[in-house]
N, C-alpha and C positions, 0 to 999 in steps of 0.2 A: 524252071530252074530256081535254085534257091540262092539269093545273093545277100551280101553284107556290104553296105555302102557306107564309107566314112568320108567326111569332108573337112578341110582345114581352109578357112577363109579369114585373112587378116582384116581387122576392123577399120584400118585407116583407109583413106581415100574412097569413102563410100561403101566400105566393105559391110557395115552393118546392114544396110539396104540389101545388098547382094545375099549376105547371110540369111536374112528373112525370107527372101524370094526362094533361095535353094531349099530351106527348110519346108516351106510350103509345097514346093513341087515334090520333094522326096516323100512327104506324108501322104500325098495323093496315090502313091504307088507302093509304099513299104511301111512297116511298123517302126515307129520312133523308140529306140532302145535307151540310148544315152545321148548326151549333149549334141553330138555331131555324128551319131551312129544310128543307121536304119538296117533293118533286115526283113526278109520275107520272100515268099514265092512270087515270081514274076515270069511272065512269057517273054520270049525273045522280042516280040513286037512291042511289048510294054517297055522293055528295057531300052529299045531304040527310042521310043517316044520320050522316055525319061531323059536319056542323053540329049535328045533334040532340044527339049525344054531347058535343061541345065545350060546348054551351050550359049543360049541367049543371054545369060547372066554372068557366067564365070569369066574371070580375067585370066587368061592363059598364062601370064607371066607372073601372077601372084597367087591364085587360088589352086587348090588341089582336091581332086575327088578320086577316090580309089573304090573300085567295085570288085570284091572277091566273088567268084562264081563257084557253084556246086550244082551237080545234077539234082540232088535232092537234099532236104534238110537232114535226113538220116545219115548222110555221108559227112556231115559237118559236126565234129565233136566240139562242145562248148564247155569251158571250164571257168568257174567264177572264183575271183579272189576278193575277199571283203564282202560287202553287201551284195546279196543275190537279188536282183531285180529283174527277173525273166518275164517280161510282159507278154511275150508270144505264148507262154505256157497256158494262157487263159483261153486259147482257141483250140478247137477241135480239128 
């Protein structure tokens, strides 16, 4: 499946450390697109592993992670406004 993952982690109360860990975990599974945005192909098993790793760090009362799922990248229409920086276009 193709996913777009975004996160919002406030920096207060140790959030900077959490943000670094979340970034590193997401980068293991997906392509980094913008500040807190990742996308890429991932299996259901990998997505479950990603969630399990993230659950160890996020503060459920403060932090937010959203995952948009699509069967395939071709079903996801992407439109850019401003600077176009589509890193994933470099891959076959």
